Steps between C-alpha positions, in 0.01 A plus 500: 500500500252361245612633164250675273503265206222346295543136407308254293350366820311826528358469148125446468562212260630291791158532662309439178695179446360368831137581415396137546592507869363844589155600636242590236482866609872539426490303175221727374693822553826353365314423176365856492856633543633294208210611277528871576865562569643624830846565643587133541822547698336732754183287532702181540715667765187612689359146495829359630506748787137436594565126496798552732271691736251213495217706348200310364401454134236776522766751604737390224222515241395846620856628440481389136144623446607843621780500243244420230262766632785750492628420151179376332204671676247384237598135556456547875156656453391204288632235739448657845127426536559124468774490766438423871411799717803435722732523201343826384543640852871418498543675166299799626739530795795527261314762295431698820870492585571686175338806664767491770779473243358807322478695827861406580614642166313826569611553858753774587863385548484562875164323537481202735406154375352345815158643414515345153587159646202526736271615217610199298398264780170682549385465138614139460233267637694175455851487645611249236522796266796630702702188412421547130607864516830408666572220252421718196712787632798272554460353149494852353800608706698201373431614145543874571856518360347511151257784587555870420681677785197707608274192515764305690541778757123532559463122531788489751351783709163322506674180610693680775195689631221241471601143416815451710332621824200274434724199441683588820179519704384171357838353590563371146878535513572337164297766320593783737876461454487489123251787472720716726823414318357564155345832604832601660689397188294730276455793740859519627708316238842639607457403866360161397799427277746613769359261762465218247866546405609487864304177544651347186855597605460310825296215360788250487623572854144499629416167339813341644418642844141373480617146408735490798233640729235251390740210550598611851142578607362180346746289696414680826125443442559130426697466825200655680269250323305778325383419150527813283527621142757775449540749218666831423244781482520751214466864603305720262655828395221734608505372860878549511463861389218564751709366787796713392273807500319415824814426704738735316732209425749434224465182298801348674333551841190292426496174694220325310656501153610154612201302621385142546157354554423202724175306443391255773196282569339674797507807724693323777778423252507871403610599849729197532672600175531857628686364805736309274573813292571714807720228651694470175562871429490821712167680481485870403314687778180670392476296181245235599131501401246238607228515233381152601365606839406846365428476124520808280181685408455301180548160667874456431660254745868421543794531741764751389842524658837646400831344605873531439549193282804328352806721432347773723243601238149604595222265401121509519318175584127451447335200666143386429289191436424375149138613542610846614727524198221413261269748671769771495569451131136498389337704778126460546482301176672218686237497775184508296360333191236723349147365498375374165140614496235547764455794733414590854771277649584640843859370499555649156365840608716493814807432287406789271481731803835371625663557161363852481654571839834374376479747213424798721774735625635422848631720777624238741473137601249584774262643244534188287435270794193697601366502146547130441283429803209654312340315209339796331674785322365849557294598198651807338467690174790637297424816303718728288575869519501697172881447492462122523606466864321227693305578818354216707196555721254283694220343302200735500706822507353785295666746264483754784691253721750477214538879495586506871733203454697689236532813715297666774484828307378319187216357708409835654487666156326210324189603305463210260669197347553319172546125472649384171412842357135493610351735762378306806341603833724528805334188643621287204711199603775434242624153405854366464666638189277810476675830432366770737536874448392740776348835400592770752403856585744777595372519857476217754136458596405155637130435553358388832286254305819306428506394866155340480524125452151502348611708203785262416762758402778357719546136593848514654566624853822665384314736266224572754764591760650752259161663442433514876841657553409769245184593685673485838729774375194712419384759753346351811194723471439382141510134607274578790246666270506209254461248784203690642338516154547123456359433846192716434454340160503157663240610757278632221542191281417269790211722618640521850473787748570572865843337476741603774830552318688524832442128568635377167881561517547246781347229282785557252765523775537873433507781756305789350225579252750689284723190477201297384396753236857528366528119491175490301634764258827309450329166448642344818137454601273397214139614460400136543673477837335824601163357402562199723589717797201727442278193497646371827476843660123466478498125582801439728613138539435339833810278534840665555761502221724261696335174600630178653476189289400201706382243252589373153342638291332782697260753343417832662224743422549797269869598506620173656743280307485130419848344507572142405771294664596742779372518854551712812610815312380859473417673173579862420424697186816612321558874496679494165192408293214540754279210385127530552226234497449361152860556381691188383740445791790279611669466836862520616608350832699771679740441789318719753156601367342172396360488148527826307221514240588667168323562174592216263674742261689690771857581395626470858351152526668402173839601642434310823390193303820498295704511820295253708251312277424244771346768723231599246162340575155503348241718674153623409239733638225355713136582445579850374571364156154348488321825589335705227349847479213610283567838340349711224729684259411766249679581175451829316632558151421535131329222310686297239463162333610218730530713814271283710670184375841643603369592846356153560828350373708694753268396785504136390879499462527619863296194612227724641137391485230729358176494701306764304565760229326791331593772251358828378586685176455874466458517122516879480851518646617145424577445867440163665456398863546135602445343840612156615433329830800281570626253756863584584743333738614823664553866426847453349345280233238772450766773474695302241183442300409870504849584368461257211149616416608866502780413256253376233456728195201740534463437877525831684442382856458173691397510867307323770157638598292449813628308797456145368 
């Protein structure tokens, strides 16, 4: 175990005495420290630890500038503007971490800490900050024996909950062991002293045993012509206690209190040395781990075996290369020297993504292997409940998504939301670190508008499924009535008549008209999809939905598909998302039905792509995407300043061309009528536009007129 002592080597003066050999950025901050007064022992200790981790001068300087900013804020304000932007960003990351420490102090005793660790990583933009946080926490823990008991306990709990797990996931064993032991020492002092006493009582016998073991093993390795460095491995107290708890063992039953480490030159020698060990002493069944062939989640590599050594005593042997040992001791810090300026480096960004994955919680090795095959980390936001608990959601989720994430009933009863104490609309998308409070009514009353993608209330499929489930539980007749009203509204808005409803269900792979109307009421069929089908019911496509592909690339009229790189296959339109001409689409090569064409954002396609990414191909619509329809729309409402500008803005944002426009104001009533002749791609685009226009303030109605 590394003892928690502070020596002169950790004093800041030792660094200041070497100012002539240090980078200018570090010399500058060391001078500022001597002029303004800081905790020299703690700061010197932090610098020593960062140097051991191989951190660059910018990172070391940022650790000291944060100390100045913390103790002398006026000095920091005066000096910050003249410092490099990268340095200010590193200090800002440490300041942001203070929010997590405060949340940890406020959380209930039974509250979990995984969310806080993930929030910490979300708000820190530069992963070098994590190394500074670990080094500073260890320096403070080493000095904690002089703190008041309450401060020492809180510091130890923070170390146990946040810093030790992060050091573990980064694989920085030297920091991890000491952080764990010191936290254990202060949180459970009696147990700590009991185990420490047992270790001390057996120290003499153990040291004699280790000397004999090293001599015998060293001779056997020399006879096998294997060059190796041998050493006894200290066992830290916290890991001993954890193993006793996990395996329900007494101290005397632990086999790895006595342990040796073998360092060799290459991987082949690792396995050769393992053979020597097993030939020399009997191997304990079930006590062998090959972390060379299958490294741990955080990159740890080594061979572990347990044997019955000299005098019949159990012994653990760890075998690894010198490079593995260095990597295991320093974790990712051993693999990567941080960049010193510049940005946009692809290798650097890939390493950042890899490090973030190391810091994320893991379920199993398969999940880790799958994740490490992907360069990009899913973009997520981490928001807080009023009690300080952390909830993570996909980027773009709204406060209404958050309500459903917390609890289905909270979502159903949601009537408003506050973010950081300020009322926001239900479409508001919170950012990491925001505190969200949901305002609820006594009765559950979801709105059908929440299912409309155009309104932007819900951006997660999980929340939309819960709203659909609510309406499915409603009376069948009520859903039928709502679906019929939506269908008739769509006919009116699109100025269509003489539509045979009986022909439409088959186009959605449904059996009856009632099924179609209920699907429309529940949002399983969107108004935009209905508009597409209504359009095609009047202008049916000539080619069939399944067509042979005979050339590369091949383009078919109207609903035909252009597929690159694949020949002699059929295409079918996926039933799960029912793509229609003009939708962004992608293809999936099935085993029996050729290429199944999905909407690009189809959830089923996403699942298939995760399972078989090589079978996803690029497809596009043929000439249908190039077709355009000329339509005239009319808006009725009440005049206000900027209304026409807002209308034109919505049309322009939808990438729809305006051919002609006119407006009429009825001054006596304040009503206004506006007409626009537009060129739209298809009727789904028109339906979406009408939804957005109708949502503008003062617009009462937006519909198509004439037959275009």
